[in-house]
Every structure is written in C-alpha cells, then in structure tokens.
C-alpha atoms as an extended CHARMM CRD file, in Angstrom:
* protein
*
        75  EXT
         1         1  MET       CA            -59.6100000000      -12.2950000000      -71.2810000000  PROA      1               0.0000000000
         2         2  ASN       CA            -56.3360000000      -12.0570000000      -69.1680000000  PROA      2               0.0000000000
         3         3  PRO       CA            -52.8920000000      -12.9670000000      -70.9240000000  PROA      3               0.0000000000
         4         4  LYS       CA            -52.5200000000      -14.7110000000      -68.1010000000  PROA      4               0.0000000000
         5         5  ASP       CA            -55.2580000000      -17.0320000000      -68.1650000000  PROA      5               0.0000000000
         6         6  LEU       CA            -53.1010000000      -18.2720000000      -71.6530000000  PROA      6               0.0000000000
         7         7  PRO       CA            -51.2690000000      -21.1860000000      -71.6670000000  PROA      7               0.0000000000
         8         8  ALA       CA            -47.4690000000      -20.6320000000      -72.4620000000  PROA      8               0.0000000000
         9         9  PRO       CA            -46.4870000000      -21.2110000000      -75.7890000000  PROA      9               0.0000000000
        10        10  ILE       CA            -44.6600000000      -24.4530000000      -76.8670000000  PROA      10              0.0000000000
        11        11  LYS       CA            -41.5570000000      -23.5520000000      -77.7430000000  PROA      11              0.0000000000
        12        12  ARG       CA            -40.6870000000      -25.8050000000      -81.4920000000  PROA      12              0.0000000000
        13        13  ARG       CA            -37.6180000000      -27.5750000000      -81.4000000000  PROA      13              0.0000000000
        14        14  ARG       CA            -35.6050000000      -28.9350000000      -84.1250000000  PROA      14              0.0000000000
        15        15  TYR       CA            -35.2920000000      -32.4910000000      -82.4910000000  PROA      15              0.0000000000
        16        16  TYR       CA            -36.9730000000      -34.5980000000      -80.1540000000  PROA      16              0.0000000000
        17        17  THR       CA            -35.4210000000      -37.4340000000      -78.5970000000  PROA      17              0.0000000000
        18        18  PRO       CA            -37.1170000000      -41.1550000000      -78.8600000000  PROA      18              0.0000000000
        19        19  ALA       CA            -38.1250000000      -41.1070000000      -75.0920000000  PROA      19              0.0000000000
        20        20  GLU       CA            -39.5280000000      -37.6850000000      -75.5600000000  PROA      20              0.0000000000
        21        21  ILE       CA            -41.8700000000      -38.9930000000      -78.6240000000  PROA      21              0.0000000000
        22        22  LYS       CA            -42.4660000000      -42.0320000000      -76.5580000000  PROA      22              0.0000000000
        23        23  THR       CA            -44.6430000000      -40.2950000000      -74.2090000000  PROA      23              0.0000000000
        24        24  HSD       CA            -47.2710000000      -38.7590000000      -77.0480000000  PROA      24              0.0000000000
        25        25  ASN       CA            -48.6900000000      -41.9600000000      -77.2330000000  PROA      25              0.0000000000
        26        26  THR       CA            -52.8950000000      -41.5920000000      -76.6750000000  PROA      26              0.0000000000
        27        27  SER       CA            -55.4180000000      -40.2740000000      -78.6550000000  PROA      27              0.0000000000
        28        28  ASN       CA            -55.3490000000      -36.9900000000      -76.6160000000  PROA      28              0.0000000000
        29        29  ASP       CA            -51.6240000000      -36.9350000000      -77.1040000000  PROA      29              0.0000000000
        30        30  CYS       CA            -50.6510000000      -38.1930000000      -80.4510000000  PROA      30              0.0000000000
        31        31  TRP       CA            -47.1250000000      -38.1350000000      -82.1590000000  PROA      31              0.0000000000
        32        32  VAL       CA            -45.8300000000      -40.1620000000      -84.9140000000  PROA      32              0.0000000000
        33        33  VAL       CA            -42.2330000000      -39.6690000000      -86.6480000000  PROA      33              0.0000000000
        34        34  ILE       CA            -42.2860000000      -39.7580000000      -90.6200000000  PROA      34              0.0000000000
        35        35  PHE       CA            -39.0100000000      -39.7210000000      -92.0750000000  PROA      35              0.0000000000
        36        36  ASN       CA            -37.2720000000      -38.4120000000      -89.2820000000  PROA      36              0.0000000000
        37        37  ASP       CA            -40.1280000000      -35.6310000000      -89.3350000000  PROA      37              0.0000000000
        38        38  VAL       CA            -42.1030000000      -35.8730000000      -85.6630000000  PROA      38              0.0000000000
        39        39  TYR       CA            -45.9130000000      -35.0710000000      -86.4770000000  PROA      39              0.0000000000
        40        40  ASN       CA            -48.1460000000      -34.0760000000      -83.9480000000  PROA      40              0.0000000000
        41        41  VAL       CA            -51.5010000000      -35.7360000000      -84.9860000000  PROA      41              0.0000000000
        42        42  THR       CA            -53.9900000000      -35.1530000000      -81.8810000000  PROA      42              0.0000000000
        43        43  GLU       CA            -56.1600000000      -32.7170000000      -83.4440000000  PROA      43              0.0000000000
        44        44  LEU       CA            -56.4730000000      -35.0860000000      -86.6620000000  PROA      44              0.0000000000
        45        45  VAL       CA            -57.1540000000      -38.1900000000      -84.7760000000  PROA      45              0.0000000000
        46        46  GLN       CA            -59.7070000000      -35.8430000000      -82.5550000000  PROA      46              0.0000000000
        47        47  ASN       CA            -61.4670000000      -34.2330000000      -85.1730000000  PROA      47              0.0000000000
        48        48  ASN       CA            -61.5050000000      -37.6340000000      -87.1740000000  PROA      48              0.0000000000
        49        49  TYR       CA            -62.3290000000      -40.0640000000      -84.6290000000  PROA      49              0.0000000000
        50        50  SER       CA            -63.1770000000      -43.7440000000      -86.1900000000  PROA      50              0.0000000000
        51        51  LYS       CA            -61.9220000000      -46.7360000000      -86.7170000000  PROA      51              0.0000000000
        52        52  GLU       CA            -59.5780000000      -45.7560000000      -89.7240000000  PROA      52              0.0000000000
        53        53  VAL       CA            -57.6260000000      -43.8500000000      -86.9860000000  PROA      53              0.0000000000
        54        54  GLU       CA            -57.0040000000      -46.5230000000      -84.7010000000  PROA      54              0.0000000000
        55        55  PRO       CA            -53.8820000000      -47.8420000000      -86.3990000000  PROA      55              0.0000000000
        56        56  ILE       CA            -52.7390000000      -44.0000000000      -86.2020000000  PROA      56              0.0000000000
        57        57  ILE       CA            -53.7100000000      -44.5880000000      -82.1360000000  PROA      57              0.0000000000
        58        58  LYS       CA            -52.2440000000      -47.5880000000      -81.7330000000  PROA      58              0.0000000000
        59        59  ALA       CA            -49.0430000000      -46.4790000000      -83.1790000000  PROA      59              0.0000000000
        60        60  ALA       CA            -48.4300000000      -43.4080000000      -81.4230000000  PROA      60              0.0000000000
        61        61  GLY       CA            -45.4490000000      -42.2890000000      -79.7310000000  PROA      61              0.0000000000
        62        62  THR       CA            -43.3930000000      -44.2120000000      -82.7060000000  PROA      62              0.0000000000
        63        63  ASP       CA            -41.9470000000      -44.1980000000      -86.1260000000  PROA      63              0.0000000000
        64        64  ILE       CA            -44.4020000000      -44.9540000000      -88.8950000000  PROA      64              0.0000000000
        65        65  SER       CA            -42.2870000000      -44.5220000000      -91.8920000000  PROA      65              0.0000000000
        66        66  HSD       CA            -42.1190000000      -47.8260000000      -92.7470000000  PROA      66              0.0000000000
        67        67  TRP       CA            -45.8370000000      -47.5640000000      -94.0330000000  PROA      67              0.0000000000
        68        68  PHE       CA            -44.7940000000      -44.9120000000      -96.6510000000  PROA      68              0.0000000000
        69        69  ASP       CA            -42.6410000000      -45.9260000000     -100.2680000000  PROA      69              0.0000000000
        70        70  LYS       CA            -39.4230000000      -44.5010000000      -99.2400000000  PROA      70              0.0000000000
        71        71  GLN       CA            -39.1620000000      -42.9140000000     -102.8320000000  PROA      71              0.0000000000
        72        72  THR       CA            -42.5740000000      -41.4480000000     -103.3720000000  PROA      72              0.0000000000
        73        73  ARG       CA            -43.3560000000      -40.8700000000      -99.7540000000  PROA      73              0.0000000000
        74        74  GLU       CA            -46.9350000000      -42.3130000000     -100.4770000000  PROA      74              0.0000000000
        75        75  VAL       CA            -48.6920000000      -44.9460000000      -98.5780000000  PROA      75              0.0000000000
C-alpha cells in the first residue's frame, strides 16, 4: 500500500469547543463528553449496535456527565 493512500493522522488536541463536539452527533460519528473529557464512542456504537446503545446515539454530541454519580463516577 502506498503511504499516500492512507488518511492523514488525526492530531489529538487538549480541548474542543462545544460547537465542535456538537457536530459529532450520529451513529457513524459519535462523541460524548463525560466530566469534561471528550470520548469518541463511534467504534463502541458500531460494534454493539442494539437498543442498548440508542440512548448514547441520541445523546451524541452532548455532555452526558449527568448520567454518572459525581463521587463514584459510576452510572
């Protein structure tokens, strides 16, 4: 394979604006924020697509910290 055929590597950043996160709001491009950390859960959603991941898809592009206990950070 020619290296020129490969996609450019994604440069990880230390921060994202809410507007940037909001654009990742589908099952094919799914990001969520949990306690100020951004998670790309697209692969998780794609590999486990079922009714159980529908709430994650609906919440894609948003902060879902309120789903977790602040102290224990558990659901």
